[in-house]
GUMAR-837971 format. One record per residue (C-alpha): y, z, x; residue in three letters. Coordinates in nm, 3 decimals. Layout:
<pts>
(pt (Y,Z,X),"ALA") ...
</pts>
This chain:
<pts>
(pt (8.254,10.079,7.089),"MET") (pt (8.088,9.837,7.324),"ASN") (pt (8.162,9.871,7.695),"VAL") (pt (8.082,9.588,7.933),"LEU") (pt (8.003,9.704,8.288),"VAL") (pt (8.009,9.421,8.557),"ILE") (pt (7.874,9.525,8.894),"ASP") (pt (7.588,9.404,9.111),"SER") (pt (7.505,9.763,9.229),"ASP") (pt (7.239,9.888,8.991),"GLN") (pt (7.300,10.253,9.097),"ARG") (pt (7.673,10.232,9.021),"PHE") (pt (7.591,10.089,8.666),"ARG") (pt (7.347,10.363,8.603),"ARG") (pt (7.598,10.630,8.700),"LEU") (pt (7.858,10.473,8.461),"VAL") (pt (7.596,10.452,8.193),"LEU") (pt (7.492,10.827,8.231),"SER") (pt (7.873,10.908,8.188),"ILE") (pt (7.939,10.692,7.894),"LEU") (pt (7.631,10.697,7.667),"GLU") (pt (7.661,11.070,7.560),"PRO") (pt (7.994,10.972,7.394),"HIS") (pt (7.839,10.708,7.163),"ASP") (pt (7.972,10.429,7.381),"LEU") (pt (7.723,10.138,7.393),"ARG") (pt (7.702,10.003,7.739),"VAL") (pt (7.619,9.635,7.812),"VAL") (pt (7.545,9.579,8.176),"GLN") (pt (7.600,9.256,8.370),"SER") (pt (7.494,9.199,8.734),"THR") (pt (7.722,8.913,8.793),"SER") (pt (8.023,8.719,8.648),"LEU") (pt (7.784,8.447,8.534),"ARG") (pt (7.600,8.700,8.332),"GLU") (pt (7.915,8.846,8.194),"ALA") (pt (8.012,8.501,8.074),"ASP") (pt (7.705,8.503,7.870),"LEU") (pt (7.746,8.861,7.730),"GLU") (pt (8.121,8.833,7.624),"LEU") (pt (8.062,8.618,7.314),"PRO") (pt (7.769,8.831,7.210),"VAL") (pt (7.873,9.188,7.282),"ALA") (pt (8.236,9.154,7.182),"HIS") (pt (8.336,9.457,7.415),"PRO") (pt (8.631,9.677,7.355),"GLU") (pt (8.647,9.763,7.719),"LEU") (pt (8.536,9.604,8.046),"ILE") (pt (8.465,9.815,8.368),"ILE") (pt (8.427,9.585,8.674),"MET") (pt (8.430,9.582,9.050),"ASP") (pt (8.694,9.364,9.215),"CYS") (pt (8.431,9.209,9.438),"VAL") (pt (8.130,9.063,9.259),"GLN") (pt (7.806,8.894,9.404),"ALA") (pt (7.899,8.551,9.276),"ASP") (pt (8.276,8.554,9.316),"GLY") (pt (8.612,8.734,9.292),"SER") (pt (8.653,8.959,8.991),"GLY") (pt (9.031,8.905,9.010),"LEU") (pt (8.990,8.523,8.985),"GLN") (pt (8.735,8.563,8.702),"TRP") (pt (8.988,8.782,8.511),"LEU") (pt (9.266,8.534,8.556),"LYS") (pt (9.045,8.254,8.413),"LYS") (pt (8.944,8.470,8.118),"LYS") (pt (9.305,8.576,8.042),"ARG") (pt (9.406,8.215,8.045),"ALA") (pt (9.123,8.135,7.795),"GLU") (pt (9.265,8.418,7.560),"GLY") (pt (9.051,8.721,7.654),"LEU") (pt (9.260,9.028,7.556),"LYS") (pt (9.001,9.299,7.621),"THR") (pt (9.133,9.601,7.824),"PRO") (pt (8.989,9.612,8.174),"VAL") (pt (8.937,9.898,8.429),"ILE") (pt (8.904,9.772,8.789),"PHE") (pt (8.691,9.974,9.047),"CYS") (pt (8.758,9.885,9.405),"CYS") (pt (8.658,10.017,9.747),"SER") (pt (8.985,9.962,9.914),"GLY") (pt (9.365,9.990,9.868),"SER") (pt (9.600,9.738,9.711),"HIS") (pt (9.947,9.616,9.784),"GLY") (pt (10.215,9.708,9.524),"THR") (pt (10.253,9.333,9.454),"GLU") (pt (9.885,9.292,9.367),"GLU") (pt (9.895,9.609,9.158),"PHE") (pt (10.193,9.489,8.946),"CYS") (pt (10.017,9.153,8.899),"GLN") (pt (9.692,9.335,8.782),"LEU") (pt (9.879,9.576,8.549),"ILE") (pt (10.157,9.353,8.408),"ALA") (pt (10.013,9.003,8.457),"GLY") (pt (9.655,9.053,8.381),"LEU") (pt (9.656,9.353,8.150),"GLY") (pt (9.439,9.585,8.368),"VAL") (pt (9.462,9.929,8.217),"LYS") (pt (9.346,10.133,8.523),"HIS") (pt (9.256,10.084,8.887),"ILE") (pt (9.003,10.334,9.025),"LEU") (pt (8.889,10.371,9.383),"HIS") (pt (8.534,10.413,9.482),"LYS") (pt (8.358,10.655,9.534),"PRO") (pt (8.403,10.728,9.159),"LEU") (pt (8.320,11.065,9.019),"THR") (pt (8.217,11.127,8.667),"ALA") (pt (8.525,11.334,8.586),"ALA") (pt (8.754,11.056,8.728),"THR") (pt (8.612,10.791,8.507),"LEU") (pt (8.614,11.009,8.204),"SER") (pt (8.987,11.113,8.258),"ARG") (pt (9.083,10.744,8.301),"SER") (pt (8.927,10.669,7.958),"LEU") (pt (9.086,10.971,7.819),"ASP") (pt (9.433,10.862,7.933),"GLU") (pt (9.421,10.498,7.827),"HIS") (pt (9.194,10.489,7.535),"PHE") (pt (9.176,10.855,7.409),"GLN") (pt (8.814,10.771,7.315),"ARG") (pt (8.633,11.051,7.483),"ILE") (pt (8.898,11.301,7.417),"ALA") (pt (8.871,11.246,7.032),"THR") (pt (8.497,11.208,7.020),"ALA") (pt (8.273,11.486,6.902),"ALA") (pt (8.232,11.733,7.185),"GLN") (pt (7.872,11.731,7.328),"PRO") (pt (7.654,12.037,7.259),"SER") (pt (7.527,12.247,7.556),"PRO") (pt (7.204,12.071,7.536),"SER") (pt (7.381,11.741,7.588),"THR") (pt (7.570,11.885,7.874),"LEU") (pt (7.232,11.985,8.033),"ASP") (pt (7.094,11.644,7.976),"ASP") (pt (7.393,11.478,8.143),"ILE") (pt (7.363,11.710,8.449),"GLU") (pt (6.985,11.660,8.472),"ARG") (pt (7.039,11.270,8.450),"GLU") (pt (7.297,11.269,8.726),"ILE") (pt (7.084,11.499,8.945),"LYS") (pt (6.787,11.264,8.890),"ALA") (pt (6.996,10.959,8.971),"LEU") (pt (7.117,11.124,9.288),"SER") (pt (6.766,11.210,9.408),"ILE") (pt (6.637,10.854,9.326),"GLU") (pt (6.948,10.706,9.513),"TYR") (pt (6.886,10.928,9.822),"ILE") (pt (6.520,10.839,9.828),"ARG") (pt (6.594,10.470,9.848),"GLU") (pt (6.873,10.485,10.112),"LEU") (pt (6.659,10.473,10.425),"PRO") (pt (6.484,10.155,10.320),"GLU") (pt (6.824,9.993,10.222),"ARG") (pt (6.954,10.069,10.578),"PHE") (pt (6.627,9.926,10.726),"HIS") (pt (6.693,9.614,10.530),"PHE") (pt (7.047,9.604,10.653),"LEU") (pt (6.937,9.658,11.016),"THR") (pt (6.699,9.365,10.985),"ARG") (pt (6.969,9.148,10.830),"GLN") (pt (7.206,9.228,11.111),"VAL") (pt (6.937,9.160,11.373),"GLN") (pt (6.875,8.810,11.220),"ASP") (pt (7.253,8.757,11.194),"LEU") (pt (7.287,8.830,11.565),"LYS") (pt (7.009,8.580,11.644),"LYS") (pt (7.179,8.311,11.417),"GLY") (pt (6.888,8.335,11.150),"LEU") (pt (7.102,8.473,10.865),"ALA") (pt (7.439,8.447,10.695),"GLU") (pt (7.651,8.764,10.701),"PRO") (pt (7.722,8.753,10.318),"SER") (pt (7.386,8.911,10.216),"THR") (pt (7.425,9.202,10.453),"ALA") (pt (7.804,9.234,10.356),"LYS") (pt (7.715,9.257,9.985),"ASN") (pt (7.464,9.523,10.052),"GLU") (pt (7.703,9.726,10.265),"ALA") (pt (7.973,9.691,10.009),"HIS") (pt (7.743,9.844,9.740),"LYS") (pt (7.654,10.139,9.956),"ILE") (pt (8.024,10.188,10.054),"LYS") (pt (8.130,10.211,9.701),"GLY") (pt (7.842,10.430,9.559),"THR") (pt (7.706,10.651,9.833),"ALA") (pt (7.988,10.918,9.807),"SER") (pt (7.961,10.913,9.430),"SER") (pt (7.613,11.046,9.466),"TYR") (pt (7.724,11.314,9.718),"GLY") (pt (7.623,11.158,10.054),"VAL") (pt (7.975,11.123,10.188),"HIS") (pt (7.887,11.083,10.551),"ASP") (pt (7.664,10.793,10.473),"VAL") (pt (7.946,10.635,10.264),"GLY") (pt (8.186,10.687,10.559),"ALA") (pt (7.948,10.497,10.790),"GLN") (pt (7.912,10.223,10.529),"ALA") (pt (8.277,10.165,10.533),"VAL") (pt (8.262,10.088,10.908),"ILE") (pt (7.958,9.860,10.852),"ILE") (pt (8.135,9.680,10.575),"ASP") (pt (8.442,9.625,10.787),"ASP") (pt (8.248,9.491,11.080),"CYS") (pt (8.054,9.247,10.853),"LEU") (pt (8.387,9.141,10.689),"LYS") (pt (8.522,9.048,11.040),"GLN") (pt (8.195,8.856,11.111),"LEU") (pt (8.247,8.674,10.788),"CYS") (pt (8.603,8.576,10.864),"ASN") (pt (8.569,8.495,11.241),"THR") (pt (8.556,8.126,11.346),"LYS") (pt (8.441,8.205,11.702),"THR") (pt (8.157,8.422,11.856),"ALA") (pt (8.190,8.777,11.774),"ALA") (pt (8.278,9.009,12.059),"SER") (pt (8.025,9.234,12.217),"PRO") (pt (8.236,9.535,12.111),"GLU") (pt (8.215,9.435,11.738),"LEU") (pt (7.842,9.404,11.752),"TRP") (pt (7.823,9.745,11.932),"GLN") (pt (8.038,9.910,11.672),"ARG") (pt (7.822,9.760,11.397),"LEU") (pt (7.494,9.858,11.550),"GLU") (pt (7.616,10.219,11.631),"ASN") (pt (7.738,10.260,11.265),"ALA") (pt (7.405,10.129,11.129),"LEU") (pt (7.204,10.367,11.350),"ALA") (pt (7.425,10.666,11.255),"GLU") (pt (7.397,10.575,10.882),"ALA") (pt (7.018,10.538,10.908),"SER") (pt (6.991,10.880,11.074),"ARG") (pt (7.218,11.040,10.800),"LEU") (pt (7.014,10.868,10.524),"ALA") (pt (6.690,11.003,10.666),"GLU") (pt (6.846,11.351,10.697),"GLN") (pt (6.968,11.342,10.344),"ALA") (pt (6.619,11.246,10.229),"LEU") (pt (6.456,11.528,10.437),"ALA") (pt (6.695,11.780,10.266),"GLU") (pt (6.600,11.655,9.922),"VAL") (pt (6.228,11.671,10.005),"ASP") (pt (6.272,12.021,10.166),"ALA") (pt (6.421,12.169,9.851),"SER") (pt (6.473,12.102,9.495),"ALA") (pt (6.845,12.155,9.526),"ALA") (pt (7.072,11.857,9.538),"LEU") (pt (7.403,11.819,9.734),"PRO") (pt (7.669,11.991,9.521),"ALA") (pt (7.823,11.677,9.369),"VAL") (pt (7.861,11.804,9.016),"TYR") (pt (7.909,12.172,8.942),"ASP") (pt (7.929,12.316,8.591),"GLU") (pt (8.312,12.280,8.597),"LYS") (pt (8.280,11.916,8.705),"THR") (pt (8.018,11.849,8.444),"ALA") (pt (8.232,11.999,8.166),"MET") (pt (8.542,11.791,8.281),"ASP") (pt (8.329,11.487,8.276),"ALA") (pt (8.245,11.515,7.914),"VAL") (pt (8.600,11.619,7.808),"GLY") (pt (8.538,11.979,7.741),"LEU") (pt (8.843,12.102,7.930),"THR") (pt (9.204,12.017,7.870),"ALA") (pt (9.309,12.051,8.236),"THR") (pt (9.495,11.736,8.350),"ARG") (pt (9.416,11.566,8.688),"PHE") (pt (9.699,11.589,8.937),"GLN") (pt (9.791,11.226,8.985),"LYS") (pt (9.869,11.130,9.358),"ILE") (pt (10.008,10.801,9.492),"VAL") (pt (9.961,10.735,9.873),"ILE") (pt (10.133,10.442,10.045),"ILE") (pt (10.002,10.374,10.399),"ASP") (pt (9.919,10.029,10.556),"ASP") (pt (9.615,10.188,10.732),"ASP") (pt (9.330,10.120,10.491),"GLN") (pt (9.084,10.344,10.667),"ASP") (pt (9.322,10.636,10.647),"PHE") (pt (9.401,10.595,10.283),"THR") (pt (9.026,10.579,10.213),"ARG") (pt (8.991,10.916,10.386),"ARG") (pt (9.275,11.090,10.208),"VAL") (pt (9.161,10.939,9.871),"SER") (pt (8.816,11.084,9.945),"LEU") (pt (8.940,11.432,10.040),"ILE") (pt (9.176,11.457,9.746),"LEU") (pt (8.956,11.288,9.499),"GLY") (pt (8.683,11.554,9.528),"TYR") (pt (8.959,11.825,9.473),"GLU") (pt (9.000,11.696,9.120),"ASP") (pt (9.300,11.476,9.200),"MET") (pt (9.335,11.116,9.073),"LEU") (pt (9.444,10.906,9.379),"VAL") (pt (9.604,10.568,9.388),"TYR") (pt (9.630,10.400,9.728),"ALA") (pt (9.864,10.117,9.821),"PHE") (pt (9.918,9.940,10.157),"ASN") (pt (10.281,9.845,10.111),"ASP") (pt (10.590,9.971,9.924),"ALA") (pt (10.764,9.648,9.811),"ARG") (pt (10.752,9.733,9.438),"ARG") (pt (10.718,10.111,9.470),"VAL") (pt (10.953,10.190,9.178),"LEU") (pt (10.747,9.980,8.930),"GLU") (pt (10.437,10.150,9.044),"VAL") (pt (10.591,10.494,8.991),"LEU") (pt (10.723,10.397,8.654),"GLU") (pt (10.374,10.289,8.543),"TYR") (pt (10.168,10.574,8.699),"LEU") (pt (10.425,10.859,8.678),"LYS") (pt (10.254,11.049,8.959),"PRO") (pt (10.274,11.420,9.034),"ASP") (pt (10.336,11.359,9.405),"LEU") (pt (10.385,11.067,9.655),"LEU") (pt (10.244,11.057,10.014),"ILE") (pt (10.417,10.822,10.246),"LEU") (pt (10.356,10.688,10.594),"ASP") (pt (10.661,10.638,10.813),"LEU") (pt (10.557,10.319,10.992),"ASN") (pt (10.492,10.035,10.765),"MET") (pt (10.570,9.669,10.791),"PRO") (pt (10.867,9.533,10.598),"GLU") (pt (10.988,9.857,10.457),"LEU") (pt (10.945,10.190,10.646),"ASP") (pt (10.889,10.532,10.490),"GLY") (pt (11.253,10.650,10.538),"PHE") (pt (11.391,10.361,10.340),"ASN") (pt (11.126,10.393,10.071),"VAL") (pt (11.211,10.757,10.029),"CYS") (pt (11.590,10.692,10.015),"LYS") (pt (11.528,10.411,9.755),"ARG") (pt (11.325,10.640,9.540),"ILE") (pt (11.578,10.935,9.563),"ARG") (pt (11.868,10.706,9.454),"ILE") (pt (11.682,10.654,9.119),"ASP") (pt (11.758,10.956,8.890),"SER") (pt (11.410,10.934,8.740),"ARG") (pt (11.243,11.025,9.062),"TRP") (pt (11.487,11.273,9.229),"ARG") (pt (11.249,11.574,9.159),"ASN") (pt (10.922,11.378,9.253),"LEU") (pt (10.752,11.570,9.545),"PRO") (pt (10.737,11.334,9.850),"ILE") (pt (10.513,11.422,10.154),"VAL") (pt (10.525,11.241,10.482),"PHE") (pt (10.201,11.188,10.669),"LEU") (pt (10.262,11.040,11.019),"THR") (pt (10.153,11.040,11.373),"ALA") (pt (10.516,11.080,11.488),"GLN") (pt (10.562,11.452,11.547),"THR") (pt (10.905,11.472,11.730),"GLY") (pt (11.167,11.698,11.581),"TRP") (pt (11.412,11.397,11.543),"GLU") (pt (11.147,11.230,11.317),"THR") (pt (11.104,11.552,11.113),"ARG") (pt (11.481,11.586,11.062),"VAL") (pt (11.517,11.224,10.965),"ALA") (pt (11.235,11.258,10.709),"ALA") (pt (11.400,11.560,10.542),"PHE") (pt (11.732,11.383,10.543),"ASP") (pt (11.572,11.089,10.371),"ALA") (pt (11.463,11.325,10.087),"GLY") (pt (11.109,11.427,10.182),"ALA") (pt (10.983,11.767,10.055),"ASP") (pt (10.717,11.816,10.325),"ASP") (pt (10.586,11.666,10.649),"TYR") (pt (10.224,11.663,10.775),"ILE") (pt (10.132,11.535,11.122),"PRO") (pt (9.831,11.316,11.176),"LYS") (pt (9.549,11.385,11.268),"PRO") (pt (9.526,11.552,10.932),"VAL") (pt (9.338,11.880,10.875),"VAL") (pt (9.159,11.845,10.550),"ASN") (pt (9.221,12.195,10.414),"GLN") (pt (9.591,12.181,10.515),"GLU") (pt (9.624,11.852,10.334),"LEU") (pt (9.471,11.979,10.023),"ILE") (pt (9.666,12.309,10.026),"ALA") (pt (10.004,12.137,10.082),"ARG") (pt (9.961,11.859,9.829),"VAL") (pt (9.832,12.101,9.564),"ARG") (pt (10.112,12.356,9.620),"VAL") (pt (10.379,12.089,9.605),"ARG") (pt (10.244,11.921,9.303),"ALA") (pt (10.196,12.252,9.118),"GLU") (pt (10.542,12.378,9.213),"ARG") (pt (10.695,12.062,9.080),"SER") (pt (10.501,12.088,8.750),"LYS") (pt (10.615,12.444,8.714),"LEU") (pt (10.976,12.348,8.771),"GLN") (pt (10.943,12.081,8.503),"GLU") (pt (10.808,12.332,8.264),"GLU") (pt (11.091,12.578,8.349),"VAL") (pt (11.354,12.299,8.309),"ASN") (pt (11.198,12.187,7.980),"SER") (pt (11.197,12.555,7.849),"GLN") (pt (11.562,12.580,7.957),"ALA") (pt (11.651,12.282,7.742),"SER") (pt (11.469,12.416,7.452),"VAL") (pt (11.654,12.757,7.493),"ASN") (pt (11.991,12.568,7.525),"LYS") (pt (11.918,12.384,7.192),"LEU") (pt (11.817,12.703,7.014),"LEU") (pt (12.141,12.883,7.130),"TRP") (pt (12.349,12.586,7.005),"GLN") (pt (12.165,12.591,6.670),"ALA") (pt (12.221,12.963,6.642),"LEU") (pt (12.585,12.947,6.733),"LEU") (pt (12.636,12.669,6.473),"THR") (pt (12.471,12.882,6.209),"LEU") (pt (12.697,13.183,6.298),"LEU") (pt (13.005,12.960,6.288),"LEU") (pt (12.908,12.818,5.956),"GLN") (pt (12.845,13.169,5.820),"ALA") (pt (13.187,13.280,5.932),"ARG") (pt (13.360,12.980,5.777),"VAL") (pt (13.181,13.032,5.448),"LEU") (pt (13.241,13.403,5.437),"LYS") (pt (13.512,13.479,5.175),"PRO") 
</pts>
């Protein structure tokens, strides 16, 4: 099976390569959409994994064009931000995207998405212990190599921003570099660096879009984030140099999950909040707790999203444009398919009236912002597991009912036939 990976970030491509190759999946790499155009007729891939943002254009527009030309290959999109439900439905229903994953991407997350949609890794021959060791060593080596290069990459970014401020450079070069780091740093375990890269990318995006001179506050925010990211990158490098141990990105359980040796299913979480920075944070927190998180910035087509994803739990913000969390919750509860779906509200509104209104709308839990990480993890996990347990109890009750009906039927038949 050939897999085409389209991403300008070499480190991200190598991470994907290290995950897929042990399963006899032949990986063809393209650094741009132009390269992908050349590879498609030669490689005939059975799967495409690509970033939404490419160095030479929009991945979404490229896919639209290819679908119009007759390309039917399944696609997995890897993106750094959240989507609107309208865009999600367009990607899934209109463009045949099989899965949308949010960076930072872990080995287990990618493997499970392949499991779910293509059942290729699940049915492949299980790797031997020596293969597992090779995978862990490869990922650790990639992590060390990535961390060693980070300080120089931030030096480059800093020089680009200095030239940009003087009017000697375009923001696109710096933005592309920041976008790569934002999407990949946390995948290699340097989460603090990834968080600063999110801020840098956001500032550069504003600089790209502004038609007037940027404000001093925007420049200050950008320079502060660059300085902090550079400090954290140097600190990560010092830690790697000081000991042979790496940041605990992949422990034994994660490595086993990544290669399909366990049958434990990810808890699938949907979060709807128009604050993209907040959804990134929640996705990061829950993603590293073995939860598969889908983030959306509006709720216009929430029922279609739920029908496609069939999540274990929904996280809702109260204050959103067009449709607030109360009405979204009520709309979901009216639909009999989702009456038992756990719904958790996350909001900055903490008054008792708001809490009562949330529970009246059908919410199962209510967590105030700012969110405490461990509280969020605990409440989400408990709610999702309790719901799954209730499903199993209901399923067993249905089975028991059918068994009793069958037994009664047999007894009645025996009595009728008895002379």
